[in-house]
C-alpha positions in Angstrom: -12.4 80.5 14.3 -15.0 83.1 13.4 -14.9 86.2 15.6 -18.5 86.6 15.6 -21.6 84.2 15.6 -24.8 85.0 13.9 -27.8 83.9 15.7 -30.8 83.4 13.5 -33.8 81.7 12.5 -33.7 80.0 9.1 -36.3 78.1 6.8 -35.3 75.1 4.6 -37.4 73.1 2.3 -37.5 69.5 1.3 -38.7 69.6 -2.4 -40.4 66.5 -3.7 -41.2 66.0 -7.5 -44.1 63.8 -8.9 -41.8 60.8 -8.6 -40.9 61.2 -4.9 -37.4 62.4 -5.6 -35.8 65.0 -3.3 -33.9 68.2 -4.4 -30.5 68.3 -3.0 -28.0 71.1 -3.7 -24.3 70.6 -3.8 -22.7 73.2 -1.6 -19.1 74.5 -1.0 -17.8 77.0 1.4 -16.2 79.9 -0.7 -14.1 80.8 2.3 -12.6 77.4 2.8 -11.6 75.6 -0.5 -10.1 72.8 1.6 -13.6 72.0 3.2 -15.1 69.1 1.1 -18.4 69.8 -0.7 -21.7 68.6 0.8 -25.3 68.1 -0.2 -28.1 70.1 1.4 -31.7 71.0 1.0 -32.5 74.7 -0.1 -32.9 77.3 2.5 -31.5 80.2 4.6 -32.1 83.0 6.9 -35.6 84.4 7.7 -36.2 88.1 7.6 -37.7 89.5 10.7 -41.3 90.1 9.1 -41.4 86.6 7.4 -43.1 83.5 8.3 -41.2 80.2 7.9 -43.2 79.4 4.8 -42.7 82.8 3.2 -38.9 82.5 3.9 -38.9 79.1 2.6 -40.5 80.1 -0.8 -38.0 83.2 -1.2 -35.0 81.2 -0.3 -36.1 78.3 -2.7 -36.4 80.9 -5.5 -33.1 82.6 -4.7 -31.3 79.2 -4.7 -33.0 77.4 -7.4 -35.1 79.7 -9.5 -38.2 77.4 -8.8 -41.4 79.6 -8.7 -44.1 76.8 -9.4 -44.1 75.2 -6.0 -46.7 74.2 -3.3 -45.1 75.0 0.0 -46.5 72.6 2.6 -46.5 72.5 6.4 -43.3 72.7 8.7 -42.6 69.0 9.2 -39.8 69.5 11.7 -37.7 72.0 13.6 -33.9 71.7 14.3 -31.0 73.5 15.6 -27.8 73.9 13.6 -24.4 75.3 14.3 -21.9 75.6 11.3 -19.4 77.9 9.9 -19.7 79.3 6.3 -18.0 82.0 4.4 -15.9 82.7 7.2 -18.7 83.4 9.7 -20.1 81.0 12.4 -23.9 80.5 12.6 -26.2 79.2 15.4 -29.5 78.9 14.1 -33.0 77.4 14.6 -34.3 75.9 11.3 -37.9 75.4 10.3 -38.0 72.6 7.7 -41.1 72.6 5.2 -42.0 69.9 2.8 -42.9 71.4 -0.8 -43.9 69.9 -4.1 -42.8 70.8 -7.5 -43.0 69.4 -11.1 -39.3 70.1 -11.3 -37.6 72.1 -14.2 -34.2 73.7 -14.7 -32.7 74.5 -11.4 -30.7 77.7 -11.6 -29.5 80.2 -8.9 -31.0 83.7 -9.1 -29.2 85.2 -6.1 -27.5 82.9 -4.1 
Protein backbone atom coordinates (compact mmCIF):
# COMPACT_ATOMS: atom_id res chain seq x y z
CA UNK A 1 0.00 0.00 0.00
CA UNK A 2 1.40 3.38 -0.99
CA UNK A 3 1.88 5.88 1.82
CA UNK A 4 0.93 8.84 -0.36
CA UNK A 5 -1.62 9.35 -3.14
CA UNK A 6 -0.83 11.72 -5.99
CA UNK A 7 -3.95 13.66 -6.97
CA UNK A 8 -3.45 15.02 -10.44
CA UNK A 9 -4.84 15.81 -13.86
CA UNK A 10 -3.62 13.80 -16.82
CA UNK A 11 -3.97 13.78 -20.60
CA UNK A 12 -4.08 10.66 -22.75
CA UNK A 13 -4.18 10.15 -26.50
CA UNK A 14 -6.02 7.70 -28.75
CA UNK A 15 -3.67 7.78 -31.76
CA UNK A 16 -5.17 6.60 -35.06
CA UNK A 17 -3.28 6.02 -38.30
CA UNK A 18 -4.60 6.28 -41.86
CA UNK A 19 -5.88 2.70 -41.68
CA UNK A 20 -7.84 3.32 -38.46
CA UNK A 21 -5.44 1.35 -36.25
CA UNK A 22 -4.99 2.45 -32.62
CA UNK A 23 -1.59 2.78 -30.99
CA UNK A 24 -1.35 0.89 -27.69
CA UNK A 25 1.73 0.72 -25.47
CA UNK A 26 2.64 -2.40 -23.50
CA UNK A 27 3.32 -1.26 -19.94
CA UNK A 28 4.88 -2.84 -16.86
CA UNK A 29 5.18 -1.62 -13.30
CA UNK A 30 8.91 -1.36 -12.46
CA UNK A 31 8.17 -1.52 -8.74
CA UNK A 32 6.06 -4.68 -8.97
CA UNK A 33 7.46 -7.39 -11.27
CA UNK A 34 4.66 -9.74 -10.18
CA UNK A 35 2.04 -7.42 -11.72
CA UNK A 36 1.14 -8.61 -15.21
CA UNK A 37 1.86 -6.25 -18.13
CA UNK A 38 -1.05 -4.35 -19.66
CA UNK A 39 -1.88 -2.33 -22.78
CA UNK A 40 -2.64 1.39 -22.55
CA UNK A 41 -2.92 4.52 -24.63
CA UNK A 42 -0.07 7.04 -24.26
CA UNK A 43 -0.40 9.80 -21.71
CA UNK A 44 0.48 11.14 -18.30
CA UNK A 45 0.34 14.01 -15.86
CA UNK A 46 -0.43 17.57 -16.91
CA UNK A 47 1.85 20.43 -15.89
CA UNK A 48 0.05 23.31 -14.10
CA UNK A 49 0.33 25.67 -17.09
CA UNK A 50 -0.63 23.15 -19.81
CA UNK A 51 -3.91 22.58 -21.55
CA UNK A 52 -4.92 18.94 -21.93
CA UNK A 53 -4.08 19.11 -25.66
CA UNK A 54 -0.59 20.47 -24.92
CA UNK A 55 0.00 17.77 -22.31
CA UNK A 56 -1.26 15.10 -24.71
CA UNK A 57 1.25 16.24 -27.36
CA UNK A 58 4.13 16.37 -24.84
CA UNK A 59 3.32 12.98 -23.32
CA UNK A 60 2.98 11.41 -26.77
CA UNK A 61 6.45 12.69 -27.68
CA UNK A 62 7.95 11.50 -24.37
CA UNK A 63 6.43 8.03 -24.57
CA UNK A 64 6.64 7.33 -28.31
CA UNK A 65 8.88 9.87 -30.05
CA UNK A 66 6.00 10.79 -32.40
CA UNK A 67 6.16 14.45 -33.44
CA UNK A 68 4.15 14.50 -36.67
CA UNK A 69 0.66 14.30 -35.19
CA UNK A 70 -2.59 16.20 -35.38
CA UNK A 71 -4.03 16.44 -31.85
CA UNK A 72 -7.79 16.60 -32.02
CA UNK A 73 -10.44 17.39 -29.45
CA UNK A 74 -10.97 15.87 -26.05
CA UNK A 75 -13.45 13.06 -26.68
CA UNK A 76 -14.05 11.99 -23.09
CA UNK A 77 -13.04 12.56 -19.47
CA UNK A 78 -12.61 9.77 -16.94
CA UNK A 79 -11.41 9.22 -13.40
CA UNK A 80 -8.75 6.62 -12.60
CA UNK A 81 -7.25 5.20 -9.41
CA UNK A 82 -4.18 2.98 -9.72
CA UNK A 83 -0.76 2.18 -8.33
CA UNK A 84 2.43 2.48 -10.36
CA UNK A 85 6.07 2.59 -9.36
CA UNK A 86 5.18 2.17 -5.71
CA UNK A 87 2.90 5.23 -5.71
CA UNK A 88 -0.88 5.56 -5.65
CA UNK A 89 -2.56 7.84 -8.19
CA UNK A 90 -5.99 9.46 -8.09
CA UNK A 91 -6.39 11.31 -11.36
CA UNK A 92 -8.85 12.92 -13.72
CA UNK A 93 -7.93 12.12 -17.32
CA UNK A 94 -8.73 14.08 -20.48
CA UNK A 95 -8.56 11.77 -23.50
CA UNK A 96 -7.87 13.30 -26.91
CA UNK A 97 -8.06 11.72 -30.33
CA UNK A 98 -5.09 12.25 -32.65
CA UNK A 99 -4.02 11.23 -36.13
CA UNK A 100 -0.55 10.25 -37.27
CA UNK A 101 0.92 8.47 -40.27
CA UNK A 102 2.87 6.27 -37.88
CA UNK A 103 6.56 5.50 -37.96
CA UNK A 104 8.94 3.98 -35.46
CA UNK A 105 7.67 4.25 -31.92
CA UNK A 106 10.48 4.93 -29.47
CA UNK A 107 10.60 6.30 -25.98
CA UNK A 108 12.45 9.60 -25.61
CA UNK A 109 11.93 10.18 -21.92
CA UNK A 110 9.51 7.73 -20.38
